[in-house]
VEXVEX-41124 format. One record per atom (N, C-alpha, C): residue in three letters; residue number from 1; atom name; y, z, x. Coordinates in Angstrom, 1 decimal, m for minus. Layout:
  residuo  num  atomo      yy      zz      xx
      ALA  NUM     CA       Y       Z       X
...
REM end
This chain:
  residuo  num  atomo      yy      zz      xx
      ASN    1      N    m1.1    m1.6     5.9
      ASN    1     CA     0.0    m2.2     5.1
      ASN    1      C     0.8    m3.1     5.9
      ASP    2      N     1.3    m4.2     5.2
      ASP    2     CA     2.2    m5.1     5.9
      ASP    2      C     1.6    m5.9     7.0
      LEU    3      N     0.4    m6.3     6.9
      LEU    3     CA    m0.3    m7.0     8.0
      LEU    3      C     0.4    m8.3     8.3
      VAL    4      N     0.9    m9.0     7.3
      VAL    4     CA     1.6   m10.3     7.5
      VAL    4      C     2.8   m10.0     8.3
      ASP    5      N     3.6    m9.0     8.0
      ASP    5     CA     4.8    m8.7     8.8
      ASP    5      C     4.4    m8.4    10.3
      ASN    6      N     3.3    m7.7    10.5
      ASN    6     CA     2.8    m7.4    11.9
      ASN    6      C     2.5    m8.7    12.6
      ILE    7      N     1.9    m9.7    11.9
      ILE    7     CA     1.6   m11.0    12.5
      ILE    7      C     2.9   m11.7    12.9
      SER    8      N     3.8   m11.6    12.0
      SER    8     CA     5.1   m12.3    12.3
      SER    8      C     5.8   m11.6    13.5
      PHE    9      N     5.7   m10.3    13.6
      PHE    9     CA     6.4    m9.6    14.7
      PHE    9      C     5.7   m10.0    16.0
      ARG   10      N     4.4   m10.1    16.0
      ARG   10     CA     3.7   m10.5    17.2
      ARG   10      C     4.1   m11.9    17.7
      ALA   11      N     4.3   m12.8    16.7
      ALA   11     CA     4.7   m14.1    17.1
      ALA   11      C     6.1   m14.1    17.7
      TRP   12      N     7.0   m13.2    17.1
      TRP   12     CA     8.3   m13.1    17.6
      TRP   12      C     8.3   m12.5    19.0
      GLN   13      N     7.4   m11.5    19.3
      GLN   13     CA     7.4   m11.0    20.6
      GLN   13      C     7.0   m12.0    21.7
      GLN   14      N     6.1   m12.9    21.3
      GLN   14     CA     5.6   m13.9    22.2
      GLN   14      C     6.7   m15.0    22.4
      ASP   15      N     7.5   m15.2    21.4
      ASP   15     CA     8.6   m16.3    21.6
      ASP   15      C     9.8   m15.9    20.7
      PRO   16      N    10.6   m15.0    21.1
      PRO   16     CA    11.8   m14.6    20.3
      PRO   16      C    12.7   m15.7    19.9
      GLU   17      N    12.9   m16.6    20.9
      GLU   17     CA    13.9   m17.7    20.6
      GLU   17      C    13.4   m18.6    19.5
      ALA   18      N    12.1   m18.9    19.4
      ALA   18     CA    11.6   m19.8    18.4
      ALA   18      C    11.9   m19.2    17.0
      GLY   19      N    11.8   m17.9    16.9
      GLY   19     CA    12.1   m17.3    15.6
      GLY   19      C    13.5   m17.4    15.2
      ASN   20      N    14.4   m17.3    16.2
      ASN   20     CA    15.8   m17.4    15.9
      ASN   20      C    16.3   m18.8    15.5
      LEU   21      N    15.5   m19.8    15.9
      LEU   21     CA    15.9   m21.2    15.6
      LEU   21      C    15.4   m21.7    14.3
      HIS   22      N    14.5   m20.9    13.7
      HIS   22     CA    13.9   m21.3    12.4
      HIS   22      C    14.9   m21.2    11.3
      GLU   23      N    15.1   m22.3    10.6
      GLU   23     CA    16.0   m22.3     9.4
      GLU   23      C    15.1   m22.3     8.2
      PRO   24      N    15.4   m21.4     7.2
      PRO   24     CA    14.5   m21.4     6.0
      PRO   24      C    14.7   m22.7     5.2
      THR   25      N    13.6   m23.2     4.7
      THR   25     CA    13.7   m24.4     3.9
      THR   25      C    14.2   m24.1     2.5
      ALA   26      N    14.5   m25.1     1.7
      ALA   26     CA    14.9   m24.8     0.3
      ALA   26      C    13.8   m24.1    m0.5
      THR   27      N    12.6   m24.4    m0.2
      THR   27     CA    11.5   m23.7    m0.8
      THR   27      C    11.5   m22.2    m0.4
      ASP   28      N    11.7   m22.0     0.9
      ASP   28     CA    11.7   m20.6     1.3
      ASP   28      C    12.8   m19.8     0.7
      ARG   29      N    14.0   m20.4     0.5
      ARG   29     CA    15.1   m19.7    m0.1
      ARG   29      C    14.8   m19.5    m1.6
      LEU   30      N    14.1   m20.4    m2.2
      LEU   30     CA    13.8   m20.2    m3.6
      LEU   30      C    12.8   m19.1    m3.8
      LYS   31      N    11.8   m19.0    m2.8
      LYS   31     CA    10.8   m17.9    m2.9
      LYS   31      C    11.6   m16.6    m2.7
      GLN   32      N    12.5   m16.5    m1.8
      GLN   32     CA    13.2   m15.2    m1.6
      GLN   32      C    14.0   m14.9    m2.8
      MET   33      N    14.7   m15.8    m3.4
      MET   33     CA    15.5   m15.5    m4.6
      MET   33      C    14.6   m15.0    m5.8
      VAL   34      N    13.5   m15.7    m6.0
      VAL   34     CA    12.6   m15.2    m7.1
      VAL   34      C    12.0   m13.9    m6.8
      ALA   35      N    11.6   m13.7    m5.5
      ALA   35     CA    11.0   m12.4    m5.2
      ALA   35      C    12.0   m11.2    m5.4
      GLN   36      N    13.3   m11.5    m5.1
      GLN   36     CA    14.3   m10.4    m5.2
      GLN   36      C    14.6   m10.1    m6.7
      LEU   37      N    14.5   m11.2    m7.5
      LEU   37     CA    14.8   m11.0    m8.9
      LEU   37      C    13.6   m10.4    m9.7
      TYR   38      N    12.4   m10.6    m9.1
      TYR   38     CA    11.1   m10.2    m9.7
      TYR   38      C    11.0   m10.7   m11.1
      VAL   39      N    11.2   m11.9   m11.4
      VAL   39     CA    11.0   m12.5   m12.7
      VAL   39      C     9.6   m12.9   m12.8
      GLY   40      N     8.8   m12.0   m13.3
      GLY   40     CA     7.3   m12.1   m13.3
      GLY   40      C     6.8   m13.4   m14.0
      LYS   41      N     7.3   m13.6   m15.2
      LYS   41     CA     6.8   m14.7   m16.0
      LYS   41      C     7.1   m16.1   m15.3
      LEU   42      N     8.3   m16.2   m14.9
      LEU   42     CA     8.8   m17.4   m14.2
      LEU   42      C     7.9   m17.6   m12.9
      LEU   43      N     7.7   m16.5   m12.2
      LEU   43     CA     6.9   m16.6   m11.0
      LEU   43      C     5.5   m17.1   m11.2
      GLN   44      N     5.0   m16.6   m12.3
      GLN   44     CA     3.6   m17.0   m12.7
      GLN   44      C     3.5   m18.5   m13.0
      LEU   45      N     4.5   m19.0   m13.8
      LEU   45     CA     4.5   m20.4   m14.1
      LEU   45      C     4.7   m21.3   m12.9
      LEU   46      N     5.5   m20.8   m12.0
      LEU   46     CA     5.8   m21.7   m10.8
      LEU   46      C     5.0   m21.3    m9.6
      TYR   47      N     4.0   m20.5    m9.8
      TYR   47     CA     3.2   m19.9    m8.6
      TYR   47      C     2.8   m21.0    m7.6
      GLY   48      N     2.2   m22.0    m8.1
      GLY   48     CA     1.7   m23.1    m7.2
      GLY   48      C     2.8   m23.7    m6.4
      ALA   49      N     3.9   m23.9    m7.0
      ALA   49     CA     5.0   m24.6    m6.3
      ALA   49      C     5.7   m23.6    m5.3
      LEU   50      N     5.8   m22.4    m5.7
      LEU   50     CA     6.6   m21.4    m4.9
      LEU   50      C     5.8   m20.9    m3.7
      PHE   51      N     4.5   m20.6    m3.8
      PHE   51     CA     3.8   m19.9    m2.8
      PHE   51      C     2.6   m20.8    m2.2
      ASP   52      N     2.6   m20.8    m0.9
      ASP   52     CA     1.6   m21.5    m0.2
      ASP   52      C     0.5   m20.5     0.0
      GLN   53      N    m0.7   m20.8    m0.5
      GLN   53     CA    m1.8   m19.8    m0.4
      GLN   53      C    m2.2   m19.5     1.0
      ASN   54      N    m1.9   m20.4     1.9
      ASN   54     CA    m2.2   m20.1     3.3
      ASN   54      C    m1.3   m19.0     3.9
      SER   55      N    m0.1   m18.8     3.3
      SER   55     CA     0.8   m17.8     3.7
      SER   55      C     0.5   m16.4     3.1
      PHE   56      N    m0.2   m16.4     2.0
      PHE   56     CA    m0.5   m15.2     1.3
      PHE   56      C    m2.0   m15.2     0.9
      PRO   57      N    m2.9   m15.0     1.9
      PRO   57     CA    m4.3   m15.1     1.6
      PRO   57      C    m4.8   m14.0     0.8
      SER   58      N    m5.9   m14.2     0.1
      SER   58     CA    m6.5   m13.1    m0.7
      SER   58      C    m7.4   m12.2     0.1
      VAL   59      N    m7.7   m12.5     1.3
      VAL   59     CA    m8.4   m11.6     2.2
      VAL   59      C    m7.7   m11.7     3.6
      PRO   60      N    m7.8   m10.6     4.4
      PRO   60     CA    m7.2   m10.6     5.7
      PRO   60      C    m7.7   m11.7     6.5
      THR   61      N    m6.9   m12.4     7.2
      THR   61     CA    m7.3   m13.5     8.1
      THR   61      C    m8.0   m12.9     9.4
      ASP   62      N    m8.6   m13.7    10.1
      ASP   62     CA    m9.3   m13.2    11.4
      ASP   62      C    m8.2   m12.6    12.3
      GLU   63      N    m7.1   m13.2    12.4
      GLU   63     CA    m6.0   m12.6    13.2
      GLU   63      C    m5.5   m11.3    12.7
      GLU   64      N    m5.4   m11.2    11.4
      GLU   64     CA    m5.0    m9.9    10.8
      GLU   64      C    m6.0    m8.8    11.1
      GLN   65      N    m7.3    m9.2    10.9
      GLN   65     CA    m8.4    m8.2    11.1
      GLN   65      C    m8.4    m7.7    12.5
      GLU   66      N    m8.2    m8.6    13.5
      GLU   66     CA    m8.2    m8.3    14.9
      GLU   66      C    m7.1    m7.3    15.2
      LEU   67      N    m5.9    m7.7    14.7
      LEU   67     CA    m4.7    m6.9    15.0
      LEU   67      C    m4.8    m5.5    14.4
      PHE   68      N    m5.3    m5.5    13.1
      PHE   68     CA    m5.4    m4.3    12.4
      PHE   68      C    m6.4    m3.3    13.0
      SER   69      N    m7.6    m3.8    13.3
      SER   69     CA    m8.6    m3.0    13.9
      SER   69      C    m8.2    m2.5    15.3
      GLN   70      N    m7.5    m3.3    16.1
      GLN   70     CA    m7.1    m2.9    17.4
      GLN   70      C    m6.0    m1.9    17.3
      SER   71      N    m5.1    m2.1    16.4
      SER   71     CA    m4.0    m1.1    16.2
      SER   71      C    m4.5     0.3    15.9
      LEU   72      N    m5.5     0.3    15.0
      LEU   72     CA    m6.1     1.6    14.6
      LEU   72      C    m6.8     2.3    15.8
      ALA   73      N    m7.5     1.5    16.5
      ALA   73     CA    m8.2     2.0    17.7
      ALA   73      C    m7.2     2.5    18.7
      ASP   74      N    m6.1     1.8    19.0
      ASP   74     CA    m5.1     2.2    20.0
      ASP   74      C    m4.5     3.5    19.5
      LEU   75      N    m4.1     3.6    18.2
      LEU   75     CA    m3.5     4.8    17.6
      LEU   75      C    m4.4     6.0    17.7
      SER   76      N    m5.6     5.8    17.3
      SER   76     CA    m6.6     6.9    17.4
      SER   76      C    m6.8     7.4    18.8
      GLN   77      N    m6.8     6.5    19.8
      GLN   77     CA    m7.0     7.0    21.2
      GLN   77      C    m5.7     7.7    21.6
      ALA   78      N    m4.5     7.2    21.3
      ALA   78     CA    m3.3     7.8    21.7
      ALA   78      C    m3.2     9.2    21.1
      VAL   79      N    m3.6     9.4    19.9
      VAL   79     CA    m3.5    10.7    19.2
      VAL   79      C    m4.5    11.7    19.9
      ALA   80      N    m5.8    11.1    20.2
      ALA   80     CA    m6.8    12.0    20.8
      ALA   80      C    m6.4    12.4    22.2
      ASP   81      N    m5.7    11.5    22.9
      ASP   81     CA    m5.2    11.8    24.2
      ASP   81      C    m4.2    13.0    24.2
      GLN   82      N    m3.6    13.2    23.1
      GLN   82     CA    m2.6    14.3    23.0
      GLN   82      C    m3.3    15.6    22.5
      GLY   83      N    m4.6    15.5    22.3
      GLY   83     CA    m5.3    16.7    21.8
      GLY   83      C    m5.2    16.9    20.3
      ALA   84      N    m4.8    15.9    19.6
      ALA   84     CA    m4.6    16.0    18.1
      ALA   84      C    m5.6    15.1    17.4
      ARG   85      N    m5.5    15.1    16.0
      ARG   85     CA    m6.4    14.4    15.2
      ARG   85      C    m5.6    13.4    14.4
      LEU   86      N    m6.2    12.3    14.1
      LEU   86     CA    m5.6    11.2    13.3
      LEU   86      C    m6.1    11.3    11.8
      PHE   87      N    m5.2    11.2    10.9
      PHE   87     CA    m5.6    11.1     9.5
      PHE   87      C    m5.0     9.9     8.9
      VAL   88      N    m5.7     9.0     8.2
      VAL   88     CA    m5.2     7.8     7.7
      VAL   88      C    m5.5     7.8     6.1
      PHE   89      N    m4.5     7.4     5.4
      PHE   89     CA    m4.6     7.4     3.9
      PHE   89      C    m4.3     6.0     3.4
      SER   90      N    m5.0     5.5     2.5
      SER   90     CA    m4.8     4.2     1.9
      SER   90      C    m4.0     4.3     0.6
      LEU   91      N    m2.8     3.8     0.6
      LEU   91     CA    m2.0     3.8    m0.6
      LEU   91      C    m1.9     2.4    m1.3
      PRO   92      N    m2.6     2.3    m2.4
      PRO   92     CA    m2.7     0.9    m3.0
      PRO   92      C    m1.4     0.5    m3.6
      ASP   93      N    m1.2    m0.8    m3.7
      ASP   93     CA    m0.1    m1.4    m4.3
      ASP   93      C    m0.3    m1.5    m5.8
      VAL   94      N     0.7    m1.5    m6.6
      VAL   94     CA     0.5    m1.6    m8.1
      VAL   94      C    m0.1    m2.9    m8.5
      SER   95      N     0.1    m3.9    m7.6
      SER   95     CA    m0.5    m5.2    m7.9
      SER   95      C    m2.0    m5.2    m8.0
      GLU   96      N    m2.7    m4.1    m7.4
      GLU   96     CA    m4.1    m4.0    m7.5
      GLU   96      C    m4.6    m3.5    m8.8
      PHE   97      N    m3.7    m3.2    m9.7
      PHE   97     CA    m4.0    m2.6   m11.0
      PHE   97      C    m3.5    m3.4   m12.2
      VAL   98      N    m2.7    m4.4   m11.9
      VAL   98     CA    m2.2    m5.2   m13.0
      VAL   98      C    m3.1    m6.3   m13.4
      GLY   99      N    m2.9    m6.8   m14.6
      GLY   99     CA    m3.8    m7.9   m15.1
      GLY   99      C    m3.3    m9.3   m14.7
      THR  100      N    m3.9   m10.3   m15.1
      THR  100     CA    m3.6   m11.7   m14.7
      THR  100      C    m2.2   m12.1   m15.3
      GLU  101      N    m1.8   m11.4   m16.3
      GLU  101     CA    m0.5   m11.8   m16.9
      GLU  101      C     0.7   m11.4   m16.1
      THR  102      N     0.5   m10.6   m15.0
      THR  102     CA     1.6   m10.1   m14.2
      THR  102      C     1.6   m10.9   m12.9
      ALA  103      N     2.7   m11.4   m12.5
      ALA  103     CA     2.8   m12.2   m11.2
      ALA  103      C     2.7   m11.3   m10.0
      THR  104      N     1.9   m11.7    m9.0
      THR  104     CA     1.8   m11.0    m7.8
      THR  104      C     2.0   m12.0    m6.7
      PHE  105      N     2.0   m11.5    m5.4
      PHE  105     CA     2.3   m12.3    m4.3
      PHE  105      C     1.0   m12.8    m3.6
      ARG  106      N    m0.1   m12.5    m4.2
      ARG  106     CA    m1.4   m13.0    m3.6
      ARG  106      C    m2.2   m13.5    m4.8
      GLU  107      N    m3.1   m14.4    m4.5
      GLU  107     CA    m3.9   m15.0    m5.5
      GLU  107      C    m4.9   m13.9    m6.1
      ASN  108      N    m5.3   m13.0    m5.2
      ASN  108     CA    m6.2   m11.9    m5.6
      ASN  108      C    m5.9   m10.6    m4.8
      PRO  109      N    m4.9    m9.9    m5.3
      PRO  109     CA    m4.4    m8.7    m4.5
      PRO  109      C    m5.5    m7.6    m4.5
      VAL  110      N    m6.4    m7.5    m5.5
      VAL  110     CA    m7.5    m6.5    m5.5
      VAL  110      C    m8.4    m6.8    m4.4
      GLU  111      N    m8.8    m8.1    m4.2
      GLU  111     CA    m9.7    m8.5    m3.2
      GLU  111      C    m9.1    m8.2    m1.8
      TYR  112      N    m7.8    m8.5    m1.7
      TYR  112     CA    m7.1    m8.2    m0.4
      TYR  112      C    m7.1    m6.7    m0.1
      GLY  113      N    m6.7    m5.9    m1.1
      GLY  113     CA    m6.6    m4.5    m0.8
      GLY  113      C    m8.0    m3.9    m0.5
      ASP  114      N    m9.0    m4.3    m1.2
      ASP  114     CA   m10.4    m3.8    m1.0
      ASP  114      C   m10.8    m4.2     0.4
      ALA  115      N   m10.5    m5.4     0.8
      ALA  115     CA   m11.0    m5.9     2.1
      ALA  115      C   m10.2    m5.1     3.2
      THR  116      N    m9.0    m4.8     3.0
      THR  116     CA    m8.2    m4.0     4.0
      THR  116      C    m8.8    m2.6     4.2
      ARG  117      N    m9.1    m2.0     3.0
      ARG  117     CA    m9.6    m0.7     3.1
      ARG  117      C   m11.0    m0.6     3.7
      ALA  118      N   m11.7    m1.7     3.6
      ALA  118     CA   m13.0    m1.8     4.3
      ALA  118      C   m12.8    m1.8     5.8
      LEU  119      N   m11.8    m2.4     6.2
      LEU  119     CA   m11.5    m2.4     7.7
      LEU  119      C   m11.1    m1.0     8.1
      ILE  120      N   m10.4    m0.3     7.3
      ILE  120     CA   m10.0     1.1     7.6
      ILE  120      C   m11.2     2.0     7.7
      ARG  121      N   m12.1     1.8     6.7
      ARG  121     CA   m13.3     2.7     6.7
      ARG  121      C   m14.2     2.4     8.0
      GLN  122      N   m14.3     1.1     8.3
      GLN  122     CA   m15.0     0.7     9.5
      GLN  122      C   m14.4     1.3    10.8
      ALA  123      N   m13.0     1.2    10.9
      ALA  123     CA   m12.3     1.8    12.0
      ALA  123      C   m12.5     3.3    12.1
      ALA  124      N   m12.5     3.9    10.9
      ALA  124     CA   m12.7     5.4    10.9
      ALA  124      C   m14.1     5.8    11.5
      GLU  125      N   m15.1     5.0    11.1
      GLU  125     CA   m16.4     5.3    11.6
      GLU  125      C   m16.5     5.0    13.1
      GLU  126      N   m15.8     4.0    13.6
      GLU  126     CA   m15.9     3.6    15.0
      GLU  126      C   m15.0     4.5    15.9
      ASN  127      N   m13.9     5.0    15.4
      ASN  127     CA   m13.0     5.7    16.2
      ASN  127      C   m12.9     7.2    15.8
      GLY  128      N   m13.6     7.7    14.8
      GLY  128     CA   m13.7     9.1    14.5
      GLY  128      C   m12.5     9.7    13.9
      PHE  129      N   m11.6     9.0    13.2
      PHE  129     CA   m10.5     9.7    12.5
      PHE  129      C   m10.9     9.9    11.0
      ALA  130      N   m10.2    10.8    10.4
      ALA  130     CA   m10.4    11.1     9.0
      ALA  130      C    m9.7    10.1     8.1
      TYR  131      N   m10.4     9.6     7.0
      TYR  131     CA    m9.8     8.6     6.2
      TYR  131      C    m9.9     9.1     4.7
      LEU  132      N    m8.9     8.9     4.0
      LEU  132     CA    m8.9     9.3     2.5
      LEU  132      C    m8.6     8.0     1.7
      GLU  133      N    m9.5     7.7     0.8
      GLU  133     CA    m9.3     6.6    m0.1
      GLU  133      C    m8.5     7.0    m1.4
      LEU  134      N    m7.3     6.5    m1.5
      LEU  134     CA    m6.4     7.0    m2.5
      LEU  134      C    m6.5     6.1    m3.8
      LYS  135      N    m7.0     4.9    m3.7
      LYS  135     CA    m7.1     4.1    m4.9
      LYS  135      C    m8.0     4.7    m5.9
      ASP  136      N    m9.1     5.3    m5.5
      ASP  136     CA   m10.1     6.0    m6.4
      ASP  136      C    m9.4     7.2    m7.0
      VAL  137      N    m8.6     7.9    m6.2
      VAL  137     CA    m7.9     9.1    m6.6
      VAL  137      C    m6.9     8.8    m7.8
      LEU  138      N    m6.1     7.7    m7.6
      LEU  138     CA    m5.2     7.3    m8.6
      LEU  138      C    m5.9     6.9    m9.9
      THR  139      N    m7.0     6.1    m9.7
      THR  139     CA    m7.7     5.6   m10.8
      THR  139      C    m8.3     6.8   m11.6
      GLU  140      N    m8.8     7.8   m11.0
      GLU  140     CA    m9.4     8.9   m11.7
      GLU  140      C    m8.3     9.7   m12.4
      THR  141      N    m7.2     9.9   m11.8
      THR  141     CA    m6.1    10.6   m12.5
      THR  141      C    m5.6     9.8   m13.7
      ALA  142      N    m5.5     8.5   m13.7
      ALA  142     CA    m5.1     7.7   m14.8
      ALA  142      C    m6.2     7.9   m15.9
      LEU  143      N    m7.4     7.9   m15.6
      LEU  143     CA    m8.5     8.1   m16.6
      LEU  143      C    m8.4     9.4   m17.3
      GLU  144      N    m8.1    10.5   m16.5
      GLU  144     CA    m8.0    11.8   m17.0
      GLU  144      C    m6.8    11.9   m18.0
      MET  145      N    m5.7    11.2   m17.6
      MET  145     CA    m4.5    11.2   m18.4
      MET  145      C    m4.6    10.3   m19.6
      GLU  146      N    m5.6     9.4   m19.6
      GLU  146     CA    m5.8     8.4   m20.6
      GLU  146      C    m4.6     7.4   m20.7
      VAL  147      N    m4.2     7.0   m19.5
      VAL  147     CA    m3.1     6.1   m19.3
      VAL  147      C    m3.5     5.0   m18.4
      PRO  148      N    m2.9     3.8   m18.4
      PRO  148     CA    m3.2     2.8   m17.4
      PRO  148      C    m2.8     3.3   m16.0
      THR  149      N    m3.5     2.9   m15.0
      THR  149     CA    m3.2     3.3   m13.6
      THR  149      C    m1.8     2.8   m13.3
      THR  150      N    m1.3     1.7   m13.8
      THR  150     CA     0.0     1.2   m13.6
      THR  150      C     1.1     2.2   m14.0
      ALA  151      N     0.7     3.1   m14.9
      ALA  151     CA     1.7     4.1   m15.4
      ALA  151      C     2.1     5.1   m14.3
      LEU  152      N     1.3     5.2   m13.3
      LEU  152     CA     1.6     6.1   m12.1
      LEU  152      C     2.6     5.4   m11.2
      PHE  153      N     2.9     4.2   m11.4
      PHE  153     CA     3.9     3.4   m10.6
      PHE  153      C     5.2     3.2   m11.4
      GLY  154      N     6.3     2.9   m10.7
      GLY  154     CA     7.5     2.4   m11.3
      GLY  154      C     7.3     1.0   m11.6
      SER  155      N     8.1     0.4   m12.5
      SER  155     CA     8.1    m1.0   m12.8
      SER  155      C     9.5    m1.5   m12.9
      PRO  156      N     9.9    m2.6   m12.2
      PRO  156     CA     9.0    m3.4   m11.4
      PRO  156      C     8.8    m2.9   m10.0
      ASP  157      N     9.4    m1.8    m9.7
      ASP  157     CA     9.3    m1.2    m8.3
      ASP  157      C     7.9    m0.8    m8.1
      HIS  158      N     7.4    m1.1    m6.9
      HIS  158     CA     6.0    m0.8    m6.6
      HIS  158      C     5.7     0.6    m6.0
      HIS  159      N     6.7     1.4    m6.0
      HIS  159     CA     6.5     2.8    m5.5
      HIS  159      C     6.0     3.7    m6.6
      LEU  160      N     5.4     4.8    m6.2
      LEU  160     CA     4.8     5.7    m7.2
      LEU  160      C     5.9     6.5    m8.0
      ARG  161      N     5.5     6.8    m9.2
      ARG  161     CA     6.4     7.7   m10.0
      ARG  161      C     6.0     9.2    m9.5
      GLU  162      N     6.7    10.1   m10.1
      GLU  162     CA     6.5    11.5    m9.6
      GLU  162      C     5.1    12.0    m9.8
      ILE  163      N     4.5    11.6   m10.9
      ILE  163     CA     3.1    12.0   m11.2
      ILE  163      C     2.1    11.4   m10.2
      GLY  164      N     2.4    10.2    m9.8
      GLY  164     CA     1.6     9.5    m8.7
      GLY  164      C     1.7    10.2    m7.4
      ASN  165      N     3.0    10.6    m7.0
      ASN  165     CA     3.2    11.4    m5.8
      ASN  165      C     2.5    12.7    m5.8
      PHE  166      N     2.5    13.4    m7.0
      PHE  166     CA     1.9    14.6    m7.2
      PHE  166      C     0.4    14.5    m7.0
      THR  167      N    m0.2    13.5    m7.5
      THR  167     CA    m1.7    13.2    m7.4
      THR  167      C    m2.0    13.0    m5.9
      VAL  168      N    m1.2    12.2    m5.2
      VAL  168     CA    m1.5    11.9    m3.8
      VAL  168      C    m1.4    13.2    m3.0
      ALA  169      N    m0.4    14.0    m3.3
      ALA  169     CA    m0.1    15.2    m2.5
      ALA  169      C    m1.3    16.2    m2.7
      GLU  170      N    m1.9    16.3    m3.9
      GLU  170     CA    m3.0    17.1    m4.1
      GLU  170      C    m4.2    16.6    m3.3
      ALA  171      N    m4.4    15.3    m3.3
      ALA  171     CA    m5.6    14.7    m2.6
      ALA  171      C    m5.5    15.0    m1.1
      VAL  172      N    m4.3    14.7    m0.6
      VAL  172     CA    m4.1    14.9     0.9
      VAL  172      C    m4.2    16.4     1.2
      ALA  173      N    m3.7    17.3     0.4
      ALA  173     CA    m3.9    18.7     0.7
      ALA  173      C    m5.3    19.1     0.7
      GLY  174      N    m6.1    18.5    m0.3
      GLY  174     CA    m7.5    18.8    m0.3
      GLY  174      C    m8.3    18.4     0.9
      LEU  175      N    m7.9    17.2     1.4
      LEU  175     CA    m8.6    16.7     2.6
      LEU  175      C    m8.2    17.6     3.8
      LEU  176      N    m7.0    18.0     4.0
      LEU  176     CA    m6.6    18.8     5.1
      LEU  176      C    m7.3    20.2     5.0
      GLU  177      N    m7.5    20.7     3.8
      GLU  177     CA    m8.2    22.0     3.7
      GLU  177      C    m9.7    21.7     4.0
      GLY  178      N   m10.2    20.6     3.5
      GLY  178     CA   m11.6    20.3     3.8
      GLY  178      C   m11.9    20.1     5.3
      GLU  179      N   m11.0    19.6     6.0
      GLU  179     CA   m11.1    19.4     7.4
      GLU  179      C   m10.7    20.6     8.2
      GLU  180      N   m10.4    21.7     7.5
      GLU  180     CA   m10.0    23.0     8.1
      GLU  180      C    m8.8    22.8     9.1
      VAL  181      N    m7.8    22.0     8.6
      VAL  181     CA    m6.6    21.8     9.4
      VAL  181      C    m5.6    22.9     9.0
      THR  182      N    m5.5    23.1     7.7
      THR  182     CA    m4.6    24.2     7.2
      THR  182      C    m5.0    24.5     5.8
      ARG  183      N    m4.4    25.5     5.2
      ARG  183     CA    m4.7    25.9     3.8
      ARG  183      C    m3.4    26.0     3.1
      PHE  184      N    m3.4    25.7     1.8
      PHE  184     CA    m2.2    25.7     1.0
      PHE  184      C    m2.4    26.6    m0.2
      ALA  185      N    m1.3    27.2    m0.6
      ALA  185     CA    m1.3    28.0    m1.8
      ALA  185      C    m0.7    27.0    m2.9
      GLN  186      N    m1.6    26.3    m3.5
      GLN  186     CA    m1.2    25.2    m4.4
      GLN  186      C    m0.8    25.7    m5.8
      ASP  187      N     0.3    25.1    m6.2
      ASP  187     CA     0.7    25.3    m7.6
      ASP  187      C     0.4    24.1    m8.4
      ARG  188      N    m0.7    24.1    m9.2
      ARG  188     CA    m1.2    22.9    m9.8
      ARG  188      C    m0.4    22.5   m11.0
      ARG  189      N     0.6    23.2   m11.3
      ARG  189     CA     1.4    22.8   m12.5
      ARG  189      C     2.3    21.7   m12.1
      PHE  190      N     2.2    20.6   m12.8
      PHE  190     CA     3.1    19.4   m12.5
      PHE  190      C     4.2    19.4   m13.5
      ILE  191      N     5.4    19.3   m13.0
      ILE  191     CA     6.6    19.2   m13.9
      ILE  191      C     7.3    17.9   m13.7
      ASP  192      N     7.3    17.1   m14.7
      ASP  192     CA     7.9    15.8   m14.7
      ASP  192      C     9.4    16.0   m14.9
      ARG  193      N    10.2    15.8   m13.8
      ARG  193     CA    11.6    16.1   m13.9
      ARG  193      C    12.4    14.9   m14.5
      THR  194      N    11.6    13.9   m14.8
      THR  194     CA    12.3    12.8   m15.5
      THR  194      C    12.4    13.0   m17.0
      HIS  195      N    11.6    14.0   m17.5
      HIS  195     CA    11.6    14.3   m18.9
      HIS  195      C    11.6    15.9   m19.0
      PHE  196      N    12.7    16.4   m19.3
      PHE  196     CA    12.8    17.9   m19.4
      PHE  196      C    13.8    18.4   m20.4
      ASP  197      N    13.6    19.6   m20.8
      ASP  197     CA    14.6    20.3   m21.7
      ASP  197      C    15.6    21.0   m20.8
      PRO  198      N    16.8    20.6   m20.8
      PRO  198     CA    17.8    21.3   m19.9
      PRO  198      C    17.9    22.8   m20.1
      SER  199      N    17.5    23.3   m21.2
      SER  199     CA    17.6    24.7   m21.4
      SER  199      C    16.4    25.5   m20.9
      ASP  200      N    15.4    24.8   m20.4
      ASP  200     CA    14.2    25.5   m19.9
      ASP  200      C    13.6    24.6   m18.8
      VAL  201      N    14.2    24.7   m17.6
      VAL  201     CA    13.7    23.9   m16.5
      VAL  201      C    13.2    24.8   m15.4
      THR  202      N    12.0    24.5   m14.9
      THR  202     CA    11.4    25.2   m13.8
      THR  202      C    11.3    24.3   m12.6
      CYS  203      N    11.8    24.7   m11.5
      CYS  203     CA    11.7    23.8   m10.3
      CYS  203      C    10.2    23.7    m9.8
      PRO  204      N     9.7    22.5    m9.6
      PRO  204     CA     8.3    22.4    m9.2
      PRO  204      C     8.1    22.9    m7.8
REM end
C-alpha cells in the first residue's frame, strides 16, 4: 500500500532540502482541494485537467516494483532473523470495485491493485512468507450476501464497514489456524452494531 508515498519519502531521504523548497502549484492546490472534498462527479469531469497520469500510473512503475520487492525481502529476512514468521495480507481499496461512473485517483485502479498483489505473491514465493489474498475473500462475501462488494466499505470513506472487518478477521483467523500458529474459538455470529434494537443488544 502507498507505494507512491514510499517513492516520495525515498526522494526526500536523498535530498531533504529539495522537498522543503517545493511550492505547490495552483494545479496541485486544486488537486488537494478536490481530493479533500471528494466530489466524485466533478472530479470525473475534470480528471484530465486535474491529474497527471504519470503521477498516478495504472501499474506500478519499475521504481515502485524494485522498492516494493526489496522492502518485502528485507522485512521477511528481519522477521526470520528473530525466529518469527511473516504474514502479509492484501487489503483492496474500494476503488477496485466501483464502476466507471465513480471518480478514482488512477486511470485503472483494478489493474494497479492486481499488479501490486502479483508482486506480493511473487515475493511470498521467493522469500517464504505466508500471503492471504483478501480481494477474493471480500468478493465472495458480497456474493453470498447478494450485495455489491462496495457495500462492505464506507462511502466516500475507503475504509471497511463492520461487516467487512468481520469478514477479514475470519479469513485471517482461518489462515493462522491453517498455518498452525494458533487456534481460535470463533463466534461466527455477526452483529451489526450500526443497526440494532436497543432493547435486545448482544455484544459481539
